[in-house]
mmCIF file of the C-alpha atoms, coordinates in Angstrom:
data_MODEL
# 
_entry.id   MODEL 
# 
loop_
_atom_site.group_PDB 
_atom_site.id 
_atom_site.type_symbol 
_atom_site.label_atom_id 
_atom_site.label_alt_id 
_atom_site.label_comp_id 
_atom_site.label_asym_id 
_atom_site.label_entity_id 
_atom_site.label_seq_id 
_atom_site.pdbx_PDB_ins_code 
_atom_site.Cartn_x 
_atom_site.Cartn_y 
_atom_site.Cartn_z 
_atom_site.occupancy 
_atom_site.B_iso_or_equiv 
_atom_site.pdbx_formal_charge 
_atom_site.auth_seq_id 
_atom_site.auth_comp_id 
_atom_site.auth_asym_id 
_atom_site.auth_atom_id 
_atom_site.pdbx_PDB_model_num 
ATOM 1   C CA . MET A 1 1   ? 24.624  -17.842 -28.410 1.00 0.00 ? 1   MET A CA 1 
ATOM 2   C CA . ARG A 1 2   ? 22.680  -16.802 -25.388 1.00 0.00 ? 2   ARG A CA 1 
ATOM 3   C CA . LEU A 1 3   ? 23.803  -14.925 -22.375 1.00 0.00 ? 3   LEU A CA 1 
ATOM 4   C CA . SER A 1 4   ? 25.333  -16.365 -19.024 1.00 0.00 ? 4   SER A CA 1 
ATOM 5   C CA . GLU A 1 5   ? 23.539  -15.237 -16.147 1.00 0.00 ? 5   GLU A CA 1 
ATOM 6   C CA . ALA A 1 6   ? 26.627  -13.193 -14.899 1.00 0.00 ? 6   ALA A CA 1 
ATOM 7   C CA . GLU A 1 7   ? 27.863  -11.738 -18.648 1.00 0.00 ? 7   GLU A CA 1 
ATOM 8   C CA . LYS A 1 8   ? 23.638  -10.929 -18.557 1.00 0.00 ? 8   LYS A CA 1 
ATOM 9   C CA . GLN A 1 9   ? 23.954  -8.597  -15.122 1.00 0.00 ? 9   GLN A CA 1 
ATOM 10  C CA . LEU A 1 10  ? 26.709  -6.896  -16.039 1.00 0.00 ? 10  LEU A CA 1 
ATOM 11  C CA . LYS A 1 11  ? 25.294  -6.205  -19.645 1.00 0.00 ? 11  LYS A CA 1 
ATOM 12  C CA . LEU A 1 12  ? 22.270  -5.020  -17.372 1.00 0.00 ? 12  LEU A CA 1 
ATOM 13  C CA . GLN A 1 13  ? 24.706  -3.188  -15.143 1.00 0.00 ? 13  GLN A CA 1 
ATOM 14  C CA . HIS A 1 14  ? 25.655  -1.260  -18.360 1.00 0.00 ? 14  HIS A CA 1 
ATOM 15  C CA . TRP A 1 15  ? 22.259  -0.266  -20.049 1.00 0.00 ? 15  TRP A CA 1 
ATOM 16  C CA . ALA A 1 16  ? 21.103  1.138   -16.566 1.00 0.00 ? 16  ALA A CA 1 
ATOM 17  C CA . THR A 1 17  ? 23.637  3.216   -16.856 1.00 0.00 ? 17  THR A CA 1 
ATOM 18  C CA . LEU A 1 18  ? 23.666  4.139   -20.364 1.00 0.00 ? 18  LEU A CA 1 
ATOM 19  C CA . ILE A 1 19  ? 19.691  5.492   -20.098 1.00 0.00 ? 19  ILE A CA 1 
ATOM 20  C CA . LYS A 1 20  ? 20.597  6.512   -16.985 1.00 0.00 ? 20  LYS A CA 1 
ATOM 21  C CA . GLU A 1 21  ? 23.269  9.201   -18.955 1.00 0.00 ? 21  GLU A CA 1 
ATOM 22  C CA . TYR A 1 22  ? 20.405  9.373   -21.228 1.00 0.00 ? 22  TYR A CA 1 
ATOM 23  C CA . ASN A 1 23  ? 18.051  10.672  -19.332 1.00 0.00 ? 23  ASN A CA 1 
ATOM 24  C CA . ASP A 1 24  ? 20.083  13.044  -17.656 1.00 0.00 ? 24  ASP A CA 1 
ATOM 25  C CA . SER A 1 25  ? 21.654  14.932  -21.237 1.00 0.00 ? 25  SER A CA 1 
ATOM 26  C CA . GLY A 1 26  ? 17.865  16.316  -21.613 1.00 0.00 ? 26  GLY A CA 1 
ATOM 27  C CA . LEU A 1 27  ? 18.387  15.405  -25.139 1.00 0.00 ? 27  LEU A CA 1 
ATOM 28  C CA . LYS A 1 28  ? 16.106  13.849  -27.635 1.00 0.00 ? 28  LYS A CA 1 
ATOM 29  C CA . LEU A 1 29  ? 16.633  10.021  -27.615 1.00 0.00 ? 29  LEU A CA 1 
ATOM 30  C CA . LYS A 1 30  ? 17.015  10.687  -31.603 1.00 0.00 ? 30  LYS A CA 1 
ATOM 31  C CA . ASP A 1 31  ? 20.056  12.598  -31.233 1.00 0.00 ? 31  ASP A CA 1 
ATOM 32  C CA . TRP A 1 32  ? 21.045  10.739  -27.884 1.00 0.00 ? 32  TRP A CA 1 
ATOM 33  C CA . LEU A 1 33  ? 20.966  7.620   -30.304 1.00 0.00 ? 33  LEU A CA 1 
ATOM 34  C CA . CYS A 1 34  ? 23.511  9.524   -32.876 1.00 0.00 ? 34  CYS A CA 1 
ATOM 35  C CA . GLU A 1 35  ? 25.551  10.417  -30.681 1.00 0.00 ? 35  GLU A CA 1 
ATOM 36  C CA . ASN A 1 36  ? 26.546  7.260   -28.800 1.00 0.00 ? 36  ASN A CA 1 
ATOM 37  C CA . ASN A 1 37  ? 26.231  5.324   -31.823 1.00 0.00 ? 37  ASN A CA 1 
ATOM 38  C CA . ILE A 1 38  ? 23.454  3.230   -30.909 1.00 0.00 ? 38  ILE A CA 1 
ATOM 39  C CA . SER A 1 39  ? 20.259  1.593   -32.417 1.00 0.00 ? 39  SER A CA 1 
ATOM 40  C CA . LYS A 1 40  ? 17.048  2.195   -31.695 1.00 0.00 ? 40  LYS A CA 1 
ATOM 41  C CA . ASP A 1 41  ? 16.855  -1.243  -30.859 1.00 0.00 ? 41  ASP A CA 1 
ATOM 42  C CA . GLN A 1 42  ? 19.167  -2.250  -28.756 1.00 0.00 ? 42  GLN A CA 1 
ATOM 43  C CA . TYR A 1 43  ? 18.344  0.868   -26.692 1.00 0.00 ? 43  TYR A CA 1 
ATOM 44  C CA . TYR A 1 44  ? 14.719  -0.127  -26.653 1.00 0.00 ? 44  TYR A CA 1 
ATOM 45  C CA . TYR A 1 45  ? 15.241  -4.065  -26.180 1.00 0.00 ? 45  TYR A CA 1 
ATOM 46  C CA . TRP A 1 46  ? 17.996  -3.280  -23.032 1.00 0.00 ? 46  TRP A CA 1 
ATOM 47  C CA . ARG A 1 47  ? 15.016  -0.857  -21.571 1.00 0.00 ? 47  ARG A CA 1 
ATOM 48  C CA . ASN A 1 48  ? 13.202  -3.495  -21.917 1.00 0.00 ? 48  ASN A CA 1 
ATOM 49  C CA . GLN A 1 49  ? 15.040  -6.259  -20.335 1.00 0.00 ? 49  GLN A CA 1 
ATOM 50  C CA . LEU A 1 50  ? 15.913  -3.818  -17.118 1.00 0.00 ? 50  LEU A CA 1 
ATOM 51  C CA . LYS A 1 51  ? 12.402  -3.580  -16.836 1.00 0.00 ? 51  LYS A CA 1 
ATOM 52  C CA . GLU A 1 52  ? 11.859  -6.614  -16.632 1.00 0.00 ? 52  GLU A CA 1 
ATOM 53  C CA . THR A 1 53  ? 14.129  -7.099  -14.175 1.00 0.00 ? 53  THR A CA 1 
ATOM 54  C CA . VAL A 1 54  ? 13.599  -4.491  -12.247 1.00 0.00 ? 54  VAL A CA 1 
ATOM 55  C CA . ALA A 1 55  ? 9.432   -6.298  -12.169 1.00 0.00 ? 55  ALA A CA 1 
ATOM 56  C CA . LYS A 1 56  ? 10.818  -8.940  -10.932 1.00 0.00 ? 56  LYS A CA 1 
ATOM 57  C CA . SER A 1 57  ? 12.483  -8.322  -8.187  1.00 0.00 ? 57  SER A CA 1 
ATOM 58  C CA . ILE A 1 58  ? 9.640   -6.056  -6.710  1.00 0.00 ? 58  ILE A CA 1 
ATOM 59  C CA . THR A 1 59  ? 7.157   -8.472  -7.494  1.00 0.00 ? 59  THR A CA 1 
ATOM 60  C CA . PRO A 1 60  ? 5.853   -9.242  -3.857  1.00 0.00 ? 60  PRO A CA 1 
ATOM 61  C CA . GLU A 1 61  ? 5.490   -12.807 -2.617  1.00 0.00 ? 61  GLU A CA 1 
ATOM 62  C CA . PHE A 1 62  ? 2.388   -14.311 -1.468  1.00 0.00 ? 62  PHE A CA 1 
ATOM 63  C CA . VAL A 1 63  ? 1.874   -13.530 2.057   1.00 0.00 ? 63  VAL A CA 1 
ATOM 64  C CA . ALA A 1 64  ? -0.656  -15.296 4.161   1.00 0.00 ? 64  ALA A CA 1 
ATOM 65  C CA . LEU A 1 65  ? -2.896  -12.450 6.223   1.00 0.00 ? 65  LEU A CA 1 
ATOM 66  C CA . PRO A 1 66  ? -4.757  -13.803 9.066   1.00 0.00 ? 66  PRO A CA 1 
ATOM 67  C CA . THR A 1 67  ? -8.509  -14.080 8.705   1.00 0.00 ? 67  THR A CA 1 
ATOM 68  C CA . TYR A 1 68  ? -10.621 -11.889 9.465   1.00 0.00 ? 68  TYR A CA 1 
ATOM 69  C CA . GLN A 1 69  ? -12.643 -11.964 13.334  1.00 0.00 ? 69  GLN A CA 1 
ATOM 70  C CA . PRO A 1 70  ? -14.980 -9.348  14.390  1.00 0.00 ? 70  PRO A CA 1 
ATOM 71  C CA . TYR A 1 71  ? -13.554 -7.588  17.282  1.00 0.00 ? 71  TYR A CA 1 
ATOM 72  C CA . SER A 1 72  ? -15.027 -9.600  20.315  1.00 0.00 ? 72  SER A CA 1 
ATOM 73  C CA . THR A 1 73  ? -14.224 -7.051  23.551  1.00 0.00 ? 73  THR A CA 1 
ATOM 74  C CA . PHE A 1 74  ? -17.794 -4.874  23.152  1.00 0.00 ? 74  PHE A CA 1 
ATOM 75  C CA . PRO A 1 75  ? -20.282 -8.086  24.542  1.00 0.00 ? 75  PRO A CA 1 
ATOM 76  C CA . VAL A 1 76  ? -22.800 -5.128  25.011  1.00 0.00 ? 76  VAL A CA 1 
ATOM 77  C CA . THR A 1 77  ? -26.428 -6.904  24.974  1.00 0.00 ? 77  THR A CA 1 
ATOM 78  C CA . PRO A 1 78  ? -28.510 -4.506  25.610  1.00 0.00 ? 78  PRO A CA 1 
ATOM 79  C CA . SER A 1 79  ? -30.992 -4.666  28.758  1.00 0.00 ? 79  SER A CA 1 
ATOM 80  C CA . SER A 1 80  ? -33.150 -2.085  28.324  1.00 0.00 ? 80  SER A CA 1 
ATOM 81  C CA . THR A 1 81  ? -33.633 0.893   25.623  1.00 0.00 ? 81  THR A CA 1 
ATOM 82  C CA . GLN A 1 82  ? -34.526 2.799   27.784  1.00 0.00 ? 82  GLN A CA 1 
ATOM 83  C CA . PRO A 1 83  ? -32.569 5.975   28.973  1.00 0.00 ? 83  PRO A CA 1 
ATOM 84  C CA . ILE A 1 84  ? -29.656 6.508   31.784  1.00 0.00 ? 84  ILE A CA 1 
ATOM 85  C CA . SER A 1 85  ? -31.718 9.073   33.711  1.00 0.00 ? 85  SER A CA 1 
ATOM 86  C CA . ASP A 1 86  ? -28.033 11.359  34.789  1.00 0.00 ? 86  ASP A CA 1 
ATOM 87  C CA . SER A 1 87  ? -26.756 13.221  32.099  1.00 0.00 ? 87  SER A CA 1 
ATOM 88  C CA . ARG A 1 88  ? -23.835 14.916  33.847  1.00 0.00 ? 88  ARG A CA 1 
ATOM 89  C CA . SER A 1 89  ? -21.473 11.859  33.214  1.00 0.00 ? 89  SER A CA 1 
ATOM 90  C CA . VAL A 1 90  ? -19.995 11.669  30.330  1.00 0.00 ? 90  VAL A CA 1 
ATOM 91  C CA . ALA A 1 91  ? -17.424 8.665   28.889  1.00 0.00 ? 91  ALA A CA 1 
ATOM 92  C CA . VAL A 1 92  ? -15.216 8.247   26.006  1.00 0.00 ? 92  VAL A CA 1 
ATOM 93  C CA . ILE A 1 93  ? -14.824 5.803   23.884  1.00 0.00 ? 93  ILE A CA 1 
ATOM 94  C CA . LYS A 1 94  ? -11.663 5.545   21.714  1.00 0.00 ? 94  LYS A CA 1 
ATOM 95  C CA . VAL A 1 95  ? -11.057 2.703   19.422  1.00 0.00 ? 95  VAL A CA 1 
ATOM 96  C CA . ASN A 1 96  ? -8.637  2.770   15.903  1.00 0.00 ? 96  ASN A CA 1 
ATOM 97  C CA . ASN A 1 97  ? -8.497  6.743   16.526  1.00 0.00 ? 97  ASN A CA 1 
ATOM 98  C CA . ILE A 1 98  ? -12.012 7.353   16.568  1.00 0.00 ? 98  ILE A CA 1 
ATOM 99  C CA . SER A 1 99  ? -13.271 9.039   19.448  1.00 0.00 ? 99  SER A CA 1 
ATOM 100 C CA . VAL A 1 100 ? -16.844 8.305   20.060  1.00 0.00 ? 100 VAL A CA 1 
ATOM 101 C CA . GLU A 1 101 ? -18.710 10.855  23.393  1.00 0.00 ? 101 GLU A CA 1 
ATOM 102 C CA . ILE A 1 102 ? -21.497 9.600   25.412  1.00 0.00 ? 102 ILE A CA 1 
ATOM 103 C CA . SER A 1 103 ? -23.206 11.115  27.711  1.00 0.00 ? 103 SER A CA 1 
ATOM 104 C CA . ASN A 1 104 ? -25.381 9.203   30.167  1.00 0.00 ? 104 ASN A CA 1 
ATOM 105 C CA . GLU A 1 105 ? -29.067 10.154  28.028  1.00 0.00 ? 105 GLU A CA 1 
ATOM 106 C CA . ILE A 1 106 ? -28.041 7.821   25.607  1.00 0.00 ? 106 ILE A CA 1 
ATOM 107 C CA . SER A 1 107 ? -29.954 4.572   25.620  1.00 0.00 ? 107 SER A CA 1 
ATOM 108 C CA . THR A 1 108 ? -28.349 0.887   25.826  1.00 0.00 ? 108 THR A CA 1 
ATOM 109 C CA . GLU A 1 109 ? -29.015 0.161   23.092  1.00 0.00 ? 109 GLU A CA 1 
ATOM 110 C CA . LEU A 1 110 ? -27.734 2.525   21.162  1.00 0.00 ? 110 LEU A CA 1 
ATOM 111 C CA . ILE A 1 111 ? -24.688 2.248   22.882  1.00 0.00 ? 111 ILE A CA 1 
ATOM 112 C CA . SER A 1 112 ? -24.685 -0.878  21.212  1.00 0.00 ? 112 SER A CA 1 
ATOM 113 C CA . ARG A 1 113 ? -25.026 -0.504  17.789  1.00 0.00 ? 113 ARG A CA 1 
ATOM 114 C CA . ILE A 1 114 ? -22.391 3.063   18.368  1.00 0.00 ? 114 ILE A CA 1 
ATOM 115 C CA . LEU A 1 115 ? -19.758 0.136   19.979  1.00 0.00 ? 115 LEU A CA 1 
ATOM 116 C CA . LYS A 1 116 ? -20.775 -2.437  17.124  1.00 0.00 ? 116 LYS A CA 1 
ATOM 117 C CA . ALA A 1 117 ? -19.902 -0.147  14.668  1.00 0.00 ? 117 ALA A CA 1 
ATOM 118 C CA . VAL A 1 118 ? -17.071 1.030   15.691  1.00 0.00 ? 118 VAL A CA 1 
ATOM 119 C CA . ALA A 1 119 ? -15.578 -2.722  15.755  1.00 0.00 ? 119 ALA A CA 1 
ATOM 120 C CA . TYR A 1 120 ? -16.073 -3.019  12.442  1.00 0.00 ? 120 TYR A CA 1 
ATOM 121 C CA . ALA A 1 121 ? -14.039 0.461   11.696  1.00 0.00 ? 121 ALA A CA 1 
# 
């Protein structure tokens, strides 16, 4: 005899209550089962039914993620590998919780490499 879906849900709720009572009791399983006149087979059967029901209810559905596209916000093409001569100025670049502090003594090639690395971080 198969249980209807409504009957199964009622049984699952009943067993969820029983299993919570066992967990809260502090007793060993054998003692709790004896005290409540429940067979070990019944207990494990319904515990597994509950686990399956919970697992089915929390299984995530497939969610399509956007395809990865590298950042194009840093169109840096070094025109020279010579350092910029003025060392007084400092720039701070912040991307994705990363801060890079740059002085004017840095070469444009190194700036380009840093920006590319930060873009993929």
